[in-house]
Structures are given as C-alpha cells and as structure tokens.
MDTraj code that builds the backbone (N, CA, C; nanometers):
import mdtraj as md
import numpy as np

residues = "MET LYS ASN ARG VAL HIS SER ARG GLU VAL GLU ALA ALA ALA ARG ARG LEU LEU ASN GLU ARG GLY VAL THR ILE PRO GLU ILE ALA GLU ILE VAL TYR GLU MET GLN ILE PRO PHE SER PRO GLY LEU THR LYS GLU GLU CYS ILE GLU SER VAL ASP ALA VAL LEU MET LYS ARG GLU ILE GLN HIS ALA ILE LEU VAL GLY VAL GLU LEU ASP ILE LEU ALA GLU GLN LYS LYS LEU SER GLU PRO LEU GLN SER ILE VAL GLU GLN ASP GLU GLY LEU PHE GLY VAL ASP GLU THR ILE ALA LEU GLY ALA VAL PHE GLY TYR GLY SER ILE ALA VAL THR THR PHE GLY HIS LEU ASP LYS PHE LYS MET GLY ILE ILE GLN LYS LEU ASP THR LYS ILE ALA ASN GLY LYS VAL HIS THR PHE LEU ASP ASP LEU VAL ALA SER ILE ALA ALA ASN ALA SER SER ARG LEU ALA HIS ARG LEU ARG ASP LYS GLN GLU ARG LEU THR ALA GLU GLU ILE ALA GLN HIS GLU ASN GLU GLU LYS ILE GLY".split()
xyz = np.array([
    [14.3984, 16.2799, 7.6959],
    [14.3489, 16.1459, 7.6754],
    [14.4597, 16.0612, 7.6122],
    [14.4734, 15.9399, 7.6611],
    [14.5757, 15.8492, 7.6127],
    [14.5356, 15.7913, 7.4774],
    [14.6345, 15.7676, 7.3927],
    [14.6087, 15.7071, 7.2618],
    [14.5605, 15.5634, 7.2785],
    [14.4867, 15.5163, 7.1792],
    [14.4407, 15.3783, 7.1803],
    [14.5603, 15.2837, 7.1731],
    [14.5412, 15.1675, 7.2315],
    [14.6435, 15.0643, 7.2252],
    [14.6288, 14.9933, 7.0911],
    [14.7382, 14.9830, 7.0202],
    [14.7356, 14.9198, 6.8879],
    [14.7061, 14.7702, 6.9014],
    [14.6312, 14.7173, 6.8060],
    [14.5917, 14.5763, 6.8115],
    [14.7124, 14.4821, 6.8118],
    [14.8219, 14.5192, 6.7451],
    [14.9421, 14.4344, 6.7474],
    [14.9996, 14.4243, 6.8877],
    [14.9917, 14.5338, 6.9621],
    [15.0413, 14.5354, 7.0996],
    [14.9540, 14.4460, 7.1890],
    [14.8251, 14.4505, 7.1673],
    [14.7330, 14.3680, 7.2456],
    [14.7571, 14.2202, 7.2150],
    [14.7700, 14.1862, 7.0875],
    [14.7958, 14.0469, 7.0501],
    [14.9277, 13.9985, 7.1093],
    [15.0313, 14.0802, 7.1003],
    [15.1622, 14.0419, 7.1555],
    [15.1528, 14.0199, 7.3063],
    [15.0783, 14.1045, 7.3753],
    [15.0628, 14.0911, 7.5209],
    [14.9894, 13.9616, 7.5552],
    [14.8847, 13.9286, 7.4807],
    [14.8090, 13.8059, 7.5063],
    [14.8969, 13.6826, 7.4834],
    [14.9712, 13.6826, 7.3756],
    [15.0607, 13.5704, 7.3463],
    [15.1700, 13.5593, 7.4533],
    [15.2227, 13.6717, 7.4948],
    [15.3277, 13.6729, 7.5981],
    [15.2740, 13.6167, 7.7292],
    [15.1523, 13.6561, 7.7669],
    [15.0932, 13.6044, 7.8908],
    [15.0744, 13.4535, 7.8855],
    [15.0278, 13.4023, 7.7732],
    [15.0127, 13.2567, 7.7610],
    [15.1478, 13.1891, 7.7825],
    [15.2485, 13.2409, 7.7154],
    [15.3822, 13.1840, 7.7264],
    [15.4347, 13.1920, 7.8700],
    [15.4185, 13.3076, 7.9330],
    [15.4658, 13.3255, 8.0704],
    [15.3944, 13.2316, 8.1675],
    [15.2708, 13.1964, 8.1358],
    [15.1933, 13.1079, 8.2232],
    [15.2145, 12.9605, 8.1879],
    [15.3060, 12.9348, 8.0948],
    [15.3421, 12.7974, 8.0627],
    [15.2547, 12.7295, 7.9594],
    [15.1828, 12.8073, 7.8798],
    [15.0958, 12.7514, 7.7765],
    [15.1574, 12.7810, 7.6400],
    [15.1785, 12.6754, 7.5620],
    [15.2357, 12.6939, 7.4290],
    [15.1313, 12.6704, 7.3208],
    [15.1554, 12.7285, 7.2064],
    [15.0657, 12.7096, 7.0914],
    [15.0589, 12.5604, 7.0537],
    [15.1733, 12.4895, 7.0465],
    [15.1645, 12.3466, 7.0140],
    [15.0816, 12.2650, 7.1142],
    [15.0831, 12.3020, 7.2420],
    [15.0011, 12.2298, 7.3397],
    [14.8521, 12.2514, 7.3130],
    [14.8156, 12.3727, 7.2777],
    [14.6751, 12.3999, 7.2436],
    [14.6409, 12.3280, 7.1130],
    [14.7334, 12.3325, 7.0168],
    [14.7116, 12.2680, 6.8873],
    [14.6946, 12.1170, 6.9032],
    [14.7598, 12.0578, 7.0019],
    [14.7456, 11.9146, 7.0271],
    [14.6005, 11.8809, 7.0645],
    [14.5384, 11.9664, 7.1440],
    [14.3970, 11.9470, 7.1793],
    [14.3106, 11.9584, 7.0541],
    [14.3391, 12.0592, 6.9728],
    [14.2645, 12.0795, 6.8483],
    [14.2768, 11.9554, 6.7596],
    [14.3982, 11.9040, 6.7488],
    [14.4229, 11.7851, 6.6674],
    [14.3386, 11.6676, 6.7174],
    [14.3406, 11.6439, 6.8470],
    [14.2640, 11.5327, 6.9042],
    [14.1132, 11.5503, 6.8821],
    [14.0670, 11.6739, 6.8851],
    [13.9241, 11.7003, 6.8650],
    [13.8830, 11.6829, 6.7184],
    [13.9719, 11.7155, 6.6253],
    [13.9345, 11.7195, 6.4843],
    [13.9779, 11.5999, 6.4006],
    [14.0777, 11.5233, 6.4443],
    [14.1272, 11.4126, 6.3626],
    [14.0195, 11.3087, 6.3299],
    [13.9226, 11.2819, 6.4182],
    [13.8183, 11.1850, 6.3792],
    [13.7353, 11.2306, 6.2591],
    [13.7282, 11.3614, 6.2372],
    [13.6457, 11.4158, 6.1292],
    [13.7267, 11.4514, 6.0057],
    [13.8589, 11.4570, 6.0225],
    [13.9468, 11.4985, 5.9136],
    [14.0756, 11.4162, 5.9193],
    [14.0706, 11.2925, 5.8678],
    [14.1850, 11.2020, 5.8805],
    [14.3164, 11.2557, 5.8231],
    [14.3116, 11.3463, 5.7284],
    [14.4336, 11.4015, 5.6698],
    [14.4881, 11.5233, 5.7429],
    [14.4267, 11.5583, 5.8533],
    [14.4659, 11.6772, 5.9290],
    [14.6091, 11.6647, 5.9788],
    [14.6813, 11.7772, 5.9720],
    [14.8183, 11.7782, 6.0246],
    [14.8245, 11.8661, 6.1490],
    [14.9253, 11.8422, 6.2294],
    [14.9444, 11.9246, 6.3492],
    [14.9800, 12.0675, 6.3101],
    [15.0462, 12.0843, 6.1966],
    [15.0787, 12.2192, 6.1483],
    [14.9517, 12.2987, 6.1185],
    [14.8506, 12.2321, 6.0617],
    [14.7234, 12.2996, 6.0356],
    [14.6577, 12.3424, 6.1670],
    [14.6725, 12.2598, 6.2692],
    [14.6160, 12.2932, 6.4003],
    [14.6884, 12.4120, 6.4615],
    [14.8198, 12.4153, 6.4496],
    [14.8978, 12.5298, 6.4985],
    [14.8559, 12.6564, 6.4254],
    [14.8399, 12.6473, 6.2942],
    [14.7965, 12.7615, 6.2139],
    [14.6595, 12.8117, 6.2598],
    [14.5706, 12.7189, 6.2920],
    [14.4366, 12.7564, 6.3358],
    [14.4405, 12.8254, 6.4725],
    [14.5216, 12.7738, 6.5635],
    [14.5368, 12.8381, 6.6950],
    [14.5934, 12.9791, 6.6766],
    [14.6937, 12.9928, 6.5919],
    [14.7507, 13.1253, 6.5658],
    [14.6455, 13.2217, 6.5107],
    [14.5605, 13.1725, 6.4207],
    [14.4553, 13.2578, 6.3638],
    [14.3558, 13.3012, 6.4713],
    [14.3212, 13.2113, 6.5603],
    [14.2281, 13.2436, 6.6693],
    [14.2885, 13.3512, 6.7598],
    [14.4173, 13.3411, 6.7850],
    [14.4827, 13.4385, 6.8736],
    [14.4921, 13.5775, 6.8109],
    [14.4555, 13.5906, 6.6857],
    [14.4519, 13.7220, 6.6210],
    [14.3209, 13.7955, 6.6494],
    [14.2230, 13.7263, 6.7056],
    [14.0928, 13.7886, 6.7313],
    [14.0933, 13.8668, 6.8628],
    [14.0389, 13.9849, 6.8571],
    [14.0374, 14.0732, 6.9742],
    [13.9641, 14.0143, 7.0939],
    [13.8505, 13.9478, 7.0681],
    [13.7733, 13.8937, 7.1804],
    [13.8574, 13.7968, 7.2629],
    [13.9308, 13.7126, 7.1950],
    [14.0163, 13.6162, 7.2648],
    [14.1292, 13.6897, 7.3366],
    [14.1905, 13.7848, 7.2702],
    [14.3000, 13.8614, 7.3311],
    [14.2531, 13.9316, 7.4575],
    [14.1398, 13.9969, 7.4490],
    [14.0872, 14.0690, 7.5654],
    [14.0541, 13.9732, 7.6793],
    [13.9936, 13.8602, 7.6446],
    [13.9611, 13.7610, 7.7478],
    [14.0877, 13.7107, 7.8166],
    [14.1927, 13.6854, 7.7399],
    [14.3201, 13.6412, 7.7980],
    [14.3750, 13.7477, 7.8925],
    [14.3760, 13.8725, 7.8471],
    [14.4302, 13.9804, 7.9307],
    [14.3551, 13.9918, 8.0634],
    [14.2235, 13.9879, 8.0584],
    [14.1425, 14.0016, 8.1799],
    [14.1570, 13.8790, 8.2699],
    [14.1395, 13.7613, 8.2127],
    [14.1428, 13.6395, 8.2920],
    [14.2770, 13.6139, 8.3577],
    [14.3833, 13.6256, 8.2818],
    [14.5161, 13.6004, 8.3379],
    [14.5499, 13.7058, 8.4431],
    [14.5089, 13.8278, 8.4200],
    [14.5330, 13.9324, 8.5210],
    [14.4657, 13.8972, 8.6532],
    [14.3443, 13.8469, 8.6469],
    [14.2742, 13.8066, 8.7692],
    [14.3432, 13.6883, 8.8361],
    [14.3921, 13.5931, 8.7570],
    [14.4685, 13.4817, 8.8142],
    [14.5937, 13.5330, 8.8858],
    [14.6648, 13.6244, 8.8227],
    [14.7877, 13.6800, 8.8817],
    [14.7569, 13.7569, 9.0102],
    [14.6530, 13.8368, 9.0063],
    [14.6148, 13.9121, 9.1266],
    [14.5769, 13.8172, 9.2401],
    [14.5123, 13.7062, 9.2075],
    [14.4781, 13.6075, 9.3100],
    [14.6046, 13.5447, 9.3676],
    [14.7026, 13.5156, 9.2831],
    [14.8307, 13.4615, 9.3319],
    [14.8986, 13.5577, 9.4284],
    [14.8874, 13.6855, 9.3968],
    [14.9510, 13.7894, 9.4790],
    [14.8647, 13.8296, 9.5986],
    [14.7489, 13.7650, 9.6109],
    [14.6536, 13.7925, 9.7195],
    [14.6097, 13.9391, 9.7198],
    [14.5846, 13.9920, 9.5995],
    [14.5472, 14.1321, 9.5846],
    [14.3992, 14.1527, 9.5550],
    [14.3214, 14.0473, 9.5560],
    [14.1773, 14.0618, 9.5387],
    [14.1139, 14.0776, 9.6765],
    [14.0048, 14.1470, 9.6803],
    [13.9360, 14.1614, 9.8091],
    [13.8533, 14.0358, 9.8366],
    [13.8297, 14.0112, 9.9642],
    [13.7475, 13.8970, 10.0054],
    [13.6005, 13.9316, 9.9856],
    [13.5201, 13.8392, 9.9504],
    [13.5470, 13.6971, 9.9387],
    [13.5999, 13.6540, 9.8013],
    [13.6135, 13.7509, 9.7064],
    [13.6583, 13.7160, 9.5720],
    [13.7951, 13.6478, 9.5737],
    [13.8841, 13.6931, 9.6607],
    [14.0169, 13.6326, 9.6700],
    [14.0072, 13.4816, 9.6934],
    [13.9309, 13.4430, 9.7912],
    [13.9178, 13.3001, 9.8233],
    [13.8474, 13.2228, 9.7127],
    [13.7463, 13.2828, 9.6550],
    [13.6707, 13.2157, 9.5489],
    [13.7602, 13.1870, 9.4285],
    [13.8350, 13.2882, 9.3840],
    [13.9216, 13.2702, 9.2676],
    [14.0384, 13.1794, 9.3013],
    [14.0993, 13.2004, 9.4155],
    [14.2148, 13.1206, 9.4556],
    [14.1795, 12.9720, 9.4653],
    [14.0606, 12.9423, 9.5119],
    [14.0172, 12.8032, 9.5276],
    [13.9465, 12.7487, 9.4030],
    [13.9214, 12.8345, 9.3054],
    [13.8457, 12.7962, 9.1857],
    [13.7170, 12.7255, 9.2272],
    [13.6431, 12.7951, 9.3105],
    [13.5198, 12.7396, 9.3675],
    [13.4255, 12.6905, 9.2576],
    [13.3680, 12.5743, 9.2795],
    [13.2837, 12.5084, 9.1805],
    [13.1655, 12.5900, 9.1329],
    [13.1052, 12.6687, 9.2196],
    [12.9877, 12.7469, 9.1807],
    [13.0235, 12.8825, 9.1211],
    [13.1513, 12.9134, 9.1147],
    [13.1992, 13.0375, 9.0521],
    [13.2061, 13.0137, 8.9019],
    [13.1222, 13.0824, 8.8267],
    [13.1164, 13.0587, 8.6828],
    [13.1658, 13.1732, 8.5981],
    [13.2220, 13.2745, 8.6602],
    [13.2678, 13.3908, 8.5845],
    [13.3836, 13.3531, 8.4916],
    [13.4675, 13.2590, 8.5365],
    [13.5783, 13.2145, 8.4525],
    [13.5257, 13.1507, 8.3232],
    [13.4266, 13.0642, 8.3347],
    [13.3663, 13.0038, 8.2162],
    [13.2913, 13.1077, 8.1330],
    [13.2294, 13.2042, 8.1988],
    [13.1526, 13.3054, 8.1266],
    [13.2428, 13.3899, 8.0378],
    [13.3570, 13.4306, 8.0885],
    [13.4514, 13.5093, 8.0075],
    [13.5014, 13.4258, 7.8901],
    [13.5405, 13.3008, 7.9168],
    [13.5906, 13.2136, 7.8103],
    [13.4817, 13.1828, 7.7081],
    [13.3608, 13.1588, 7.7543],
    [13.2499, 13.1304, 7.6648],
    [13.2182, 13.2518, 7.5766],
    [13.2260, 13.3700, 7.6334],
    [13.2026, 13.4913, 7.5558],
    [13.2984, 13.5036, 7.4383],
    [13.4196, 13.4530, 7.4553],
    [13.5193, 13.4592, 7.3488],
    [13.4997, 13.3488, 7.2453],
    [13.4083, 13.2568, 7.2683],
    [13.3835, 13.1450, 7.1771],
    [13.2778, 13.1800, 7.0725],
    [13.1901, 13.2721, 7.1017],
    [13.0751, 13.2966, 7.0157],
    [13.1100, 13.3362, 6.8724],
    [13.2282, 13.3881, 6.8480],
    [13.2666, 13.4292, 6.7132],
    [13.2845, 13.3139, 6.6156],
    [13.2930, 13.1928, 6.6664],
    [13.3145, 13.0778, 6.5786],
    [13.1945, 12.9835, 6.5733],
    [13.0799, 13.0291, 6.6182],
    [12.9565, 12.9552, 6.5988],
    [12.9261, 12.8483, 6.7020],
    [12.8150, 12.7815, 6.6783],
    [12.7647, 12.6835, 6.7747],
    [12.8580, 12.5642, 6.7912],
    [12.9330, 12.5289, 6.6883],
    [13.0287, 12.4184, 6.7017],
    [13.1321, 12.4543, 6.8078],
    [13.1789, 12.5772, 6.8064],
    [13.2772, 12.6205, 6.9066],
    [13.2166, 12.6188, 7.0465],
    [13.0917, 12.6575, 7.0583],
    [13.0252, 12.6597, 7.1887],
    [13.0145, 12.5186, 7.2458],
    [12.9692, 12.4235, 7.1641],
    [12.9554, 12.2870, 7.2150],
    [13.0920, 12.2234, 7.2406],
    [13.1902, 12.2561, 7.1585],
    [13.3261, 12.2044, 7.1808],
    [13.3826, 12.2604, 7.3100],
    [13.3573, 12.3881, 7.3372],
    [13.4029, 12.4469, 7.4634],
    [13.3418, 12.3723, 7.5814],
    [13.2125, 12.3444, 7.5744],
    [13.1459, 12.2705, 7.6822],
    [13.2085, 12.1337, 7.7034],
    [13.2416, 12.0672, 7.5953],
    [13.3062, 11.9362, 7.6036],
    [13.4437, 11.9486, 7.6705],
    [13.5222, 12.0461, 7.6263],
    [13.6561, 12.0642, 7.6829],
    [13.6504, 12.1080, 7.8284],
    [13.5521, 12.1879, 7.8636],
    [13.5375, 12.2309, 8.0027],
    [13.5052, 12.1122, 8.0920],
    [13.4294, 12.0192, 8.0396],
    [13.3907, 11.9013, 8.1181],
    [13.5001, 11.7956, 8.1231],
    [13.5652, 11.7678, 8.0098],
    [13.6583, 11.6558, 8.0025],
    [13.8062, 11.6936, 8.0141],
    [13.8383, 11.8218, 8.0145],
    [13.9742, 11.8708, 8.0465],
    [14.0862, 11.7922, 7.9774],
    [14.1046, 11.8146, 7.8501],
    [14.2085, 11.7451, 7.7733],
    [14.3420, 11.8190, 7.7805],
    [14.4500, 11.7441, 7.7698],
    [14.5837, 11.8002, 7.7533],
    [14.6216, 11.9042, 7.8564],
    [14.6724, 12.0167, 7.8083],
    [14.7193, 12.1255, 7.8946],
    [14.6067, 12.1793, 7.9823],
    [14.4822, 12.1678, 7.9378],
    [14.3691, 12.2151, 8.0185],
    [14.3645, 12.1375, 8.1496],
    [14.3821, 12.0073, 8.1422],
    [14.3815, 11.9244, 8.2633],
    [14.4966, 11.9632, 8.3553],
    [14.6126, 11.9876, 8.2975],
    [14.7296, 12.0271, 8.3768],
    [14.7044, 12.1601, 8.4502],
    [14.6370, 12.2523, 8.3826],
    [14.6092, 12.3841, 8.4424],
    [14.4982, 12.3768, 8.5466],
    [14.4080, 12.2817, 8.5328],
    [14.2909, 12.2719, 8.6199],
    [14.3229, 12.1955, 8.7487],
    [14.4272, 12.2371, 8.8153],
    [14.4669, 12.1699, 8.9397],
    [14.4475, 12.2617, 9.0594],
    [14.3570, 12.3568, 9.0453],
    [14.3291, 12.4577, 9.1480],
    [14.4509, 12.5494, 9.1657],
    [14.5542, 12.5036, 9.2334],
    [14.6772, 12.5826, 9.2464],
    [14.7927, 12.4889, 9.2122],
    [14.8632, 12.5196, 9.1045],
    [14.9742, 12.4357, 9.0606],
    [15.1036, 12.5146, 9.0740],
    [15.1937, 12.4641, 9.1551],
    [15.3241, 12.5303, 9.1740],
    [15.3083, 12.6767, 9.2149],
    [15.2125, 12.7047, 9.3021],
    [15.1902, 12.8419, 9.3470],
    [15.1135, 12.9280, 9.2486],
    [15.0756, 12.8725, 9.1362],
    [15.0042, 12.9485, 9.0329],
    [14.8542, 12.9224, 9.0434],
    [14.7782, 13.0265, 9.0207],
    [14.6329, 13.0158, 9.0134],
    [14.5965, 13.0175, 8.8654],
    [14.5183, 12.9183, 8.8230],
    [14.4769, 12.9092, 8.6829],
    [14.3253, 12.9020, 8.6703],
    [14.2553, 12.9674, 8.7599],
    [14.1092, 12.9637, 8.7584],
    [14.0539, 13.0073, 8.6230],
    [14.1094, 13.1118, 8.5663],
    [14.0627, 13.1628, 8.4380],
    [14.1368, 13.0987, 8.3210],
    [14.2655, 13.0729, 8.3379],
    [14.3482, 13.0279, 8.2257],
    [14.3028, 12.8949, 8.1679],
    [14.2661, 12.7984, 8.2505],
    [14.2251, 12.6688, 8.1950],
    [14.1047, 12.6848, 8.1028],
    [14.0106, 12.7696, 8.1403],
    [13.8924, 12.7926, 8.0565],
    [13.9264, 12.8725, 7.9315],
    [14.0212, 12.9638, 7.9427],
    [14.0638, 13.0407, 7.8257],
    [14.1316, 12.9509, 7.7229],
    [14.2127, 12.8584, 7.7699],
    [14.2770, 12.7637, 7.6783],
    [14.1707, 12.6764, 7.6110],
    [14.0702, 12.6347, 7.6852],
    [13.9604, 12.5587, 7.6265],
    [13.8887, 12.6418, 7.5199],
    [13.8729, 12.7697, 7.5454],
    [13.8095, 12.8593, 7.4494],
    [13.8917, 12.8703, 7.3213],
    [14.0219, 12.8877, 7.3351],
    [14.1098, 12.8976, 7.2180],
    [14.1026, 12.7675, 7.1376],
    [14.1141, 12.6539, 7.2065],
    [14.1099, 12.5240, 7.1387],
    [13.9746, 12.5010, 7.0713],
    [13.8662, 12.5382, 7.1373],
    [13.7327, 12.5214, 7.0784],
    [13.7181, 12.6074, 6.9532],
    [13.7648, 12.7301, 6.9596],
    [13.7595, 12.8178, 6.8428],
    [13.8424, 12.7618, 6.7279],
    [13.9639, 12.7181, 6.7579],
    [14.0517, 12.6650, 6.6534],
    [13.9927, 12.5381, 6.5925],
    [13.9294, 12.4549, 6.6744],
    [13.8637, 12.3335, 6.6244],
    [13.7477, 12.3685, 6.5322],
    [13.6670, 12.4631, 6.5734],
    [13.5537, 12.5058, 6.4917],
    [13.6014, 12.5659, 6.3599],
    [13.7052, 12.6453, 6.3672],
    [13.7632, 12.7070, 6.2478],
    [13.8047, 12.5985, 6.1484],
    [13.8707, 12.4941, 6.1988],
    [13.9127, 12.3843, 6.1114],
    [13.7930, 12.3094, 6.0536],
    [13.6903, 12.2901, 6.1333],
    [13.5698, 12.2228, 6.0844],
    [13.5076, 12.3010, 5.9684],
    [13.5060, 12.4321, 5.9817],
    [13.4533, 12.5163, 5.8738],
    [13.5429, 12.5091, 5.7502],
    [13.6745, 12.5047, 5.7692],
    [13.7689, 12.4923, 5.6575],
    [13.7478, 12.3596, 5.5841],
    [13.7250, 12.2541, 5.6611],
    [13.7003, 12.1237, 5.6011],
    [13.5764, 12.1298, 5.5114],
    [13.4718, 12.1928, 5.5610],
    [13.3498, 12.2054, 5.4803],
    [13.3774, 12.2886, 5.3549],
    [13.4545, 12.3962, 5.3682],
    [13.4891, 12.4778, 5.2512],
    [13.5603, 12.3931, 5.1452],
    [13.6519, 12.3072, 5.1890],
    [13.7244, 12.2210, 5.0950],
    [13.6310, 12.1172, 5.0334],
    [13.5435, 12.0605, 5.1156],
    [13.4488, 11.9612, 5.0644],
    [13.3563, 12.0222, 4.9596],
    [13.3209, 12.1476, 4.9804],
    [13.2329, 12.2167, 4.8864],
    [13.3096, 12.2750, 4.7685],
    [13.4405, 12.2549, 4.7699],
    [13.5286, 12.3010, 4.6629],
    [13.5141, 12.4508, 4.6372],
    [13.5140, 12.5257, 4.7460],
    [13.5104, 12.6705, 4.7310],
    [13.6400, 12.7174, 4.6654],
    [13.6315, 12.8290, 4.5963],
    [13.7510, 12.8835, 4.5321],
    [13.8440, 12.9429, 4.6380],
    [13.9681, 12.9612, 4.6008],
    [14.0658, 13.0219, 4.6916],
    [14.0184, 13.1609, 4.7341],
    [13.9542, 13.2313, 4.6426],
    [13.9026, 13.3657, 4.6735],
    [13.7911, 13.3590, 4.7778],
    [13.7012, 13.2623, 4.7653],
    [13.5924, 13.2458, 4.8618],
    [13.6468, 13.2075, 4.9997],
    [13.7441, 13.1189, 5.0028],
    [13.8056, 13.0796, 5.1294],
    [13.8765, 13.1984, 5.1930],
    [13.9464, 13.2771, 5.1126],
    [14.0145, 13.3968, 5.1639],
    [13.9136, 13.4966, 5.2201],
    [13.7985, 13.5070, 5.1552],
    [13.6934, 13.5968, 5.2055],
    [13.6455, 13.5493, 5.3426],
    [13.6276, 13.4195, 5.3601],
    [13.5887, 13.3643, 5.4913],
    [13.6944, 13.3965, 5.5948],
    [13.8222, 13.3814, 5.5573],
    [13.9326, 13.4130, 5.6497],
    [13.9252, 13.5588, 5.6948],
    [13.9040, 13.6483, 5.5999],
    [13.8994, 13.7911, 5.6330],
    [13.7792, 13.8248, 5.7202],
    [13.6651, 13.7635, 5.6936],
    [13.5460, 13.7873, 5.7746],
    [13.5679, 13.7399, 5.9185],
    [13.6396, 13.6305, 5.9326],
    [13.6690, 13.5748, 6.0639],
    [13.7511, 13.6692, 6.1513],
    [13.8384, 13.7437, 6.0882],
    [13.9305, 13.8280, 6.1646],
    [13.8628, 13.9516, 6.2227],
    [13.7420, 13.9800, 6.1778],
    [13.6692, 14.0944, 6.2313],
    [13.6367, 14.0648, 6.3772],
    [13.6648, 14.1604, 6.4635],
    [13.6338, 14.1423, 6.6046],
    [13.7498, 14.0872, 6.6738],
])
top = md.Topology()
chain = top.add_chain()
for i, resn in enumerate(residues, 1):
    res = top.add_residue(resn, chain, resSeq=i)
    for name in ("N", "CA", "C"):
        top.add_atom(name, md.element.get_by_symbol(name[0]), res)
traj = md.Trajectory(xyz[None], top)
C-alpha cells in the first residue's frame, strides 16, 4: 500500500496548478477586495492576499482544485469519453458538476461564502470573467472559473468574519483560536 500524500504536497500541487493555468493569488485577491471594500473601508489588498493564502491551506479547496483542473486538462487533451468530452469542452449551460464541486468547497466558510459564490458565479468578476470564455487560447476552464469563484468567496467570507471579530474586540487569543478552527478540513 502506498503512503499517504502529505498535506504540504497537496497544497503545493494545488497552488502550482493555479499558477500553471494562469491564475495568480493577487488576481483572486482583487476580487476579494472588490467584494469586501464596501463593508470594510480600511481593507488592504495585502489582507485580501493573506485571506486567499489562508483559504488555499484548506484541504477541501485543494482537492477541488486538483480534481477540477485535471478534468479541464483532460478535456483539452480530448481524453474524456463522449458525451462528457463535448459537455466539458463546451462548458454546456446545463452541466452543473463544475459548480457543484466548487460549491462543495465553499461550505467550510458558512452561508456568507455560499451566497458570495452564487454572486460571483452569476456576475463573473475579474479573472473569473477572463476564464469563463468557454475555450481561451486552447485552454478549457470549465471547472477553473468556478474554483476561482469558490476561493474568492471563501476568502471574502473569512475577511467578513475577521471584521466582526475586530468589531467585537475579541482578544488575540480568541482570534487565533478561530484561525486554527478554520484550518481544520
């Protein structure tokens, strides 16, 4: 039996895939910033980058990235069987598995993340819009655009919770406890 894959290896692979597919942390953080600045006027882009990085430490997101991007790559290589090949390659409107995988990775950050994901899926901000072009430069992004929306929704929700923690003047220890609880899963 093969040894388990270490979580650091999984996280590194997920981050590498995002980078290889042309998605950067600052681009995702830009979406987070646009979503959260109306509610937190003092928000910085660095805080948004930090939040995206924290989200990428969660296994659910990492696993979703690995599965979704792999399916996009296989579709580019025409290695899926029909009719799945055509459905994924064309990002058919009634195909909801891409949203289902991304939505599954949102549940760890609560209902705010779920509703934010729905908003981003509908209005396609920033890099999400760029990826949602069916086939861009020979690349299939059927899953990736929704995964990026999931990451941004999670990071936005995380920041919203941090804002509430600050408003409630929680102690540094209480905030650290929330951070540690978040990393589970």
